[in-house]
N, C-alpha and C positions, 0 to 999 in steps of 0.2 A: 530620591535620596539629598541633601543637602549639606552644607558646612552649618556648624554657630561654632560664629563667637564673641566667648567671655572674657572679657577681660577684669583683671583686679590692677590694681597700687603697683606692682612688679611684674605682672609678667600677663601673656595671651594667649589664652587656652581653644585648643581645637577641634571641635567634636562633629562626627555625622551622626544625624539624626536622620530615622523615618516617620509618613507619617504610616497611623493602625489605629483602624473602627474596632471601636470596641462599643456592642449594642445601637448603632446605626451613629454614633460620634465620630468622628476624627481628634484624634490625639496623636503625641507625637512618645518616640521612645529611642532610646541612642542605640545605636545598629554600633559605634566600635568610638572609642575614645584613645584621640590620637598623639595631646600631651601637647606640651609646649611647640612654639615655632619653630625651633634647636634639634628636638626627635622625628620633626616631618622635614629636616635638611640632612640629617641620620639615611629617610628612606630614601629621600628623592636621590642621592648621589651629586651629579657634577650635571642634574639637570635645575632649574629655575622655581624655587620650594613651592611657589602659591600655584606654579603651571604642573609640577607635576600634582598636588594636590588637586584641580579641575580635572584633569585628565583622569587620577584618579575614581575622583566618585565619578565621572561619566562611564569609566567601565563598569564600574559597580550598576550603575541606572541599566547600561546594554545586557547586562548579565542576569539582572533580576529584573526586565525585560523580559528575553528568551523563557527567563523558569517559568514566568506567568502565565505565559503563550498557549492557549488550548495546545493540546497532545494527540495527534492524529494515531488511533492503533485499527492498519487494516486486517483483520477477516475476510477469508473466502471459506462460501458456500463446498467448496470443493477442496479443500485441502483437510486429513485430516488431523485432529493433534499426534501431538509425539507421544510415542510409548513412554510410559514407566519415567514420567515425569511431575513433578509436585507443583503446581502452583494456588495452591489454597492455602494462606499460614497463617496462625494465629498471633495475634499482635495482642490480646485483652492482657498476657504475661506484665507488658510492659511497666505497667502501674502498681504489681506484685515487687518486679523487679527494683524501682524507685526504693520501692520502701525498703526493702531487702538489703540497699545499700546504707543506705540511709541510716540504718542500723547497725553496718558495717558489720556483720554476718561474715562480706567476705574479708575482714581482716582476723576475726578468728578463728576462719577455716588458711588463712595463712600462716597466722601463729601456731596452727597444729601443726600445719604439714612441716612447716621447720626442724619441729620437736622428731620428728617420722621422716622425714626425710624422702616418702616417694613420689613416684614421678604423674602419674595421672591428676589433674587438678580436681580436688577437693571441694573445691568452687565452684564450676562447671556441676557436680556434680549433687550438688548438696541445693546449689538453686532449684536445678531444675527440676527435684522430686521433690519442691517444695511448692513449684509452681503447678507442677501438676497435680499432690492432690489437691490443690483449691481449684484447678480450673477442669484436670481430667482425673480424678483419682482413681485407679488400679494397681493389679501386684504392679511390681518391683521390673520386671522382666514387658507388660506392659506396657509400665512409664514410657520405658526405654523407646520406644514406638513413639507411643501417644505426644513424648517431647520433642518430634523429632516435625512435629509440625506448625512448633514454638519457629518464631521467623528466624531466630537466633538457634541454629542448629549446636547438638548436643555435641562435643568434641572427648567422647568421651563411651569406650563399650559394658558389656554384662556385667563384663569380670569386674567393672573399676567399681561397678554398685554394692558386688562380694564385698569386694577389698573396704569399701569407705564405710559400711555401714554397722563392721567392730570398731573400727576409729571412729566412729560418730558418739559408740553406745561408751568406750570407754572416758571421752570426755566428754559427754552428756553433763556432770554437775559445772566443769568448767563453760561451757558453752550457752549454761542459763546461768552462770554469774557475770559472765563479760557480757552478753547480750541485758542484763539488766542494768549494767552502768553503760553501755550506750541509747539505749532505751528511755533513761535521765536526760538526754544530749538530745534526743527525738523532740518528745515530747513531755510536758511536765503528769507528771504520776503523785498520786496520791499514797501514799505507802503509810499513812497515821488509820487505815480501815485496810484489814486482810478479809476476804471472804476463805473460807477453805469447804470442798464438797471433797467427794469420791463418788466413784461410780466404780464398773468391771467391762472388761470385754471379751465376748467368750471366741471359741477356738473351735475348726470343726474335725474335731478329735472325741476322741474317749478317752484315751491313755491320758491318764494323770504325766507330769514332768516336767523337774526344774519348775517356774514360774508357775506354770499348768496345772494350776488346780482346780478341783469338785470344790464349792463356796455356795453362796447366797447369791444365784444371780439375778442383777435387777431386772433381766427381761426376758428372767422365769426360763432359760436359756437349758438344756439335762446333757451341758459339753462343760469341759476344764475351763475356766477364764481366770483372769489375771486381773489386779484392780487398781487402778490409779488414782492417785489423793493428786486436787490439783487447789494450788493459795492463786487469787484473784485479788489485784487494789483494788481500791476504791472508786476508780475512772470504768471497773471492770476490762481493763488488761489482765491477760495472767502471769504471773510474777515469776512461779513456780511449779516445779511437781514431779510426782517419782510412782518408780510403778514397783510394786510387793508382789506376793504371791498370793491366789488368787483364795484359796482359806484359810483368811486374816483377817483380822477384826477390825473394820470399817476404824473403830474407835480407837486404837492405840496407833494409825499411823500419821495422826493426824500430829504429835508431840516430835520426834525423826526429820519429818518436812519440816518443821517452824523453826525447830532447832539448826537446821540448815542455812534457813535463811538468815535467821539472828547472828552465823559464822562469816556465812560467805558474802552478802549482801550489806553488813554490818552496821543494820540498822535493829532497834530491837522495842522502841514505844511505838504503840500499834492498838489498835482493838480487832479483834478475830471473832467473827460472825461464821456462825457457825447453822446448821437445823440439828432435829432431834436427836436424830441417828449418830450424829459425833458429840452429843451433851452429855455427855459421861461427866461422873464429877472429878474425875485422875485429869480430865481438859481442862475444866473448870477451875480445879485448881492450880493447872500450869501455867492459865490466864489469868495469874491474881496474885502474879506478884513481877518486882522489877518493873515496874509499869506499862507493864501489860493490861491489858481487862479483855470481856468476853461480854459478846451477845448473842445469846441461843436459843431456840424456840423449846417452846416446851410443853409435854401432851400434857393438857389438863388432865386426860383422865388415868395419868400414871401418879399422878399428884396425891400423897398423902390426905386423905380422908376430910380432915378439919380445913387442909385447903383447898383442897376439891369442893368444900358442901360451901362453901366462901365465890368461888371464882360461878358458881352456878347459879347463886343468887342476884337475880335480876333485879331486886327491890330496895338495896341498901348498896351504899357509897358510892356510886358512877362521877363521874367525872366529865365534864372535856377542855378542853386543852383552856389552862389560861385563866382558867375561871374556880373561884372558892365552891360553888354551889354542888349540890348532889343531884342526882336522879334517880328517881325511882322510873328503870328501862323497859319493864315486865308487858306494858302493852305493845309494846313494837315488835313482839310475837306474832300480835294478829288484830291491831288498831292499821286499818289501812292509810289510816286517814294521817296517822303518827308515821306510822312508815313512807309516805311520800315523804312527810315534815323533813323528817331526821335519814334519807335516802343516802347523803353524800355525807351524813354527822361518824365520825370513830369516841364513841364514849370509853373510859379505859376508869380499872380502879388501882391502886397499885399497895404493897408489904413491901415491910424486908424481913427476912429470915436467916435465921442462921442455923443450919446443921454442917453436922460432919467437920464442925473447926472451921466452914466455909462461909461468910454474910453473903448474902446476892439478892437481890432489888427484883421482887416477880412482879410484870406489868398484865394487870388480863384486859383487852381490849376486845368491845361490841362493836359492829358497824353489819346496818342491812342488809350492805350492800354483798357481805361475803355468809351471812344469812338465805339470803337468796340465792348465793352459788349455791351451798350445799345440799337446800332444797332441791333445785334440777339435779346433779352431780345422782342425788337419793333415788329421785323419784325417773332418772331412764334407768337408774340401777335394778332399782325393783320391776321396770317395766321387762328387763331384762329377765328379772329373775320369772314370772310370771309367765314366760315364754319358755325357762328351761319344763316348767309346771306342764306345759301341755304340749311339748315337746319329748320329752323321755328322761324323767323327775329318776326313776331307778341307777343312770349312772352318775350320778349326784355322788361326787368324794366331797371329804370334811373339805368345808370350804376355809381358804385364806382371810388376812385380816380384811380386805378390801372386796372380795370376790361378792358378786351375786346374791353369788348363792347364799351365804349368808341370812337373807334374807326369810329362804324356805323354812319352813317348820314340817317338822314327820313325827305323821299321828299309826300308831301302830295297835290300839284300841278303840272299841265302841263308847260310844256315852253312858252307857249300862256299868262300864269296866271287863265288859265279854273281847277276849283276842278277835280286831277285825281279823274279814279275812285276806286283804287287800292294805296295806300303805298306806296313808291322804297325806300329800301333799297340800301346803295351802304356805301364803306369805302369813308373818310370826310379828306381828301389828304388835308384841310386847319392844324387839328389837328395834322398831324403826322409830315406837316412843322416847327410848335410851337415847337411841342418836341424835335426837328432834333438840335433846336439852341444854346438845353439845352445838348447836346451829347458830353461826357469829362471834360467837366469842375464839380466841384466840390469844395464846399467852407465852414470854419470852421472859429469861433468866439475864441478869444482869449484875455488876460492880460497877457502873459505868452511874454517875448522876448526875448527867445527861437530862434535861427537861425529857416526856414524854414522846412530843408529838416528834424530837429527833433519836431517836433511836427508834423509832416507828420504822422512820426513812428510811434507814441506814439498813434496819436489817430488812426493808422492804428490796432491795439494793441486788437477794439473793439469788432472784429470777435469772442475772444473767448470768451467776455461775452454771447452773442448772440450765442454760442455752446454748453454753460453752462445749459444755458436752452432747448434747443434742446436734450439735452442727459438725463437732467430729464424725460423729455416729452419723448422721443422715446424709450430712451433705460433704464431707473431705471422706467416707464409705470407712474405716479407720477398724471396722470389724464387717467379718470374722477377719479375724488374724489368719494369716498361712505357714507364716515363717514358724523353726521350730527351734531355735536354738534361743538361749536366754540372751543373748546379746545382740541380735538380730531383733528379738522383741522391742528390744529397749530402745534398739535403735530405732525404730518404726513410731514410736510415739514418740521420740525425743524431732522425729522427720512433722507427726500430727502436728503438733507440741506449737514448734515454730510455725507451721502455715496459720497456728487458732493466733498466735501473735500478732503476725500480719494482716491479718485478713481484720483483727479486730482491729489496728489501726487504721485499717482501708477505711472500717464503717467510721473512725472518727471521722477523717479527712474528709467524706462524705453527710456528715454532718448530722450524721444518722439518720437519715432520710428513708432509707431502704431496708428492706428484708435482703436474709442470707439469701439467702434461689432467687431476688432477682438480682442481685451484685453479681453473683457466682454466674448463672447461667448468661449473663450481657458480657462479663469477662470471655465468655467458653463459646457465645458467637459473635466474638468480634473478631473476624477474617478479613486476610486484602489476600485480594485475589493478581497473582502474577499475570501482566501483559507486556507482549516481547518481551526485551532481552533486560531491564532493569525498571520498565516501571508497573507501581501497582495501585489494584482501585479500591475501595472498602467492600467489603463486598457482607454488610450486614445494618441495619436499619437504625439510623439516627437516633436517641430520645432525650428527653431530658438528662436523665442517667448518662448517656454518653456527653453528653454536654459536659456536665456533673466533675465527668471523669477529668477528661481535656481542658479545664477550668483549673479545679484543684490543682493539677499534676503540673502546668504548664505550659503542654508540649500538645497537638495534634491531629490526629493519623486518619479524619474525615476527610478530608479535601476532594475531591473526586479523581486528581490521578497525584498521585508520589511516587518519585522515584528514592532510588537506593540512593542517594544521599543524604534526601530529609529523613532516611531512618537512619542513617547511620548518626544522627547529628543529635538523634533521639535514644538512640544506644549510651552515647554518647553522654547524654543529657542525666540517664536513667540510674549512671552508673559512678556518677562523682559523690 
């Protein structure tokens, strides 16, 4: 370290700088800003200012050298390790902690605490529940034990979790609205485009009670469920959620949550993008007023006959973006040369329709890639249907919409019309032919007047909200849910939602280069081992991902040896 002197017209400024290496190149950074000579005099006291400054720098260099010396850790082959002493600690949570505090969730907790005047640390409880939901998903009781593996130990007991959950439920809307305000300060949000979807979660019980009701399970579980409606912004960041009765029609869950967003978040001009299951006329009309717009997928099979006929006609009316020429694309079903030529092309046709007082634009697209995707899906399902026929066809029940058994035909009479001795099971070619008509075709309805290309691109990002549900269910293990009281259930999903928000921001921080399993597994494996009294050694593999984490968050945990002083600096940094 050395002193850098900067002079201008009126003053002389003193700064301590140090050499650092980045990408094998030497550069400098500011270690301490000392200010003017007058400020140095104040710190020097009775000593001569420049003499004090030289001694101060010498002491800093001496300390830095001592800290950089190799640490000798003495171990004996004849000495047993201490009993019941923890020596492995997770530090992966530190990156989540940095985002948690940047989003000011600690301040939200402080605000709630002031209202209730309880004694336990709500911030400590909530933060550990969130970090654990991402890294060590488990029951709340198990979470307390697992959170003791964090380098910063929890300062609460299980009774405090039980007391905190009803408070979290009571303030569910407040937490969401305040968090939204804070996220705007942390990273730019795209609130002009909102995506909405609905899923459900099952309980390991049989009896309905409160929110837990029998309904149409997304996972075909014979258990009571609750519904979760989720809004996501145009950048893929969760915006708001709600929990409703398990037997609620998902189509009616959109409007109440959207109204809450309009009221609590104080914005109202946006495009709402949904899938076909949420595309009721009521929801479309709701988003056809007050400068709101909608884009929703449309089932071709549910179109009126004249529109369906027009959509299935591949001979006329098809366009390419930014072209006036029309195309006959019927040969793209069979001509291999044309299929290869247009494999990356999306054709479209469109028209405005007015029904039941709603004017909307129907856009139908056709692509070879989507055609091949649908053909392959159906091929695999037909193969499964054939295996069912070969194994035990007598147990075939009435098939559901996407069940492979829909391709199986049962015949009970002979060719001459006589009653057959046995039932005959075979693949129904007529069902295959009917479904093949729709290969490659996709439809959306909208009241937007934007280009077809922009609308297709906007609708394409719906996969991110579907992925959010997958992350919560699979990676965060948000179900099955073991809580019984409504308030505990809502608190549980509030924690899952907050974990999802933090995780999505972590993805953004890492430039979306890694998958959820990669990130979560890395955070889970980032451990340090206590060596002696206050030294720690990394107990994980250094990878491109760990390097990116350290680079993006501005601290490192992967030095060969780190003492507790190093970690206390990181604790402080991640809680700013």
